C-alpha positions in Angstrom: 27.5 23.2 104.9 23.8 21.8 104.8 23.5 19.8 101.4 19.9 17.9 102.3 17.4 19.3 104.3 14.3 16.6 104.7 11.2 18.0 106.3 8.8 15.2 107.4 5.4 17.3 106.9 3.5 15.2 109.8 6.0 16.9 112.8 3.4 18.4 115.2 2.9 22.0 115.6 4.9 22.1 111.8 3.8 25.0 109.6 4.4 25.0 106.3 3.5 28.3 105.0 6.5 29.5 107.1 9.3 27.0 106.0 7.7 28.1 102.3 9.2 31.6 102.9 12.0 30.5 104.7 12.8 28.3 101.2 12.7 31.2 99.3 14.8 33.0 101.1 17.2 29.9 100.4 16.9 29.8 97.0 20.3 30.2 95.2 22.3 28.0 93.9 24.3 27.4 97.4 20.8 26.3 98.6 20.5 22.4 100.1 18.4 20.2 98.2 14.9 19.9 99.8 13.1 16.5 100.6 9.7 16.5 102.0 8.1 13.5 103.0 4.3 12.4 104.5 1.8 9.6 104.5 0.5 8.8 101.2 -3.1 8.9 103.1 -2.5 12.7 103.0 -2.8 13.8 99.8 -3.5 17.7 100.1 -0.5 18.0 102.5 1.9 16.2 99.9 0.5 18.9 97.2 0.6 21.4 99.4 3.9 20.9 99.6 4.7 20.1 95.7 3.9 23.9 95.5 5.8 25.6 98.0 9.3 24.1 95.7 10.9 21.4 97.7 13.1 19.6 95.1 10.8 16.2 95.5 7.7 15.1 97.6 7.6 11.7 98.6 5.4 9.5 100.2 6.7 7.9 103.5 7.1 4.6 101.8 8.4 6.1 98.6 10.9 8.2 101.3 11.8 4.5 103.3 12.8 2.7 99.8 14.8 5.4 98.5 17.1 6.8 101.4 19.6 5.6 101.0 20.0 7.3 97.8 18.6 10.1 98.2 21.2 10.6 101.4 
C-alpha cells in the first residue's frame, strides 16, 4: 500500500488536471497522503495544486527542509 504520494509539479509533460481527476478517484480513507512541490518562482502552479486537493503543497525549499519529517 502506498502511504505517501510525492509529486514534483515541474516534471516535464506533467498534466495537473489529469492528476486532479485521479486524486478525486483516490479520495477515500485508504488514500495515500499527497504532497506536491515546485520552485517558489511558480506561485500560480503552487496555487493550482492547492486547488486540486493535495494534502500539502510546498515550495521546493520547504520540501527539501522537511523531507525527513514528511517521509
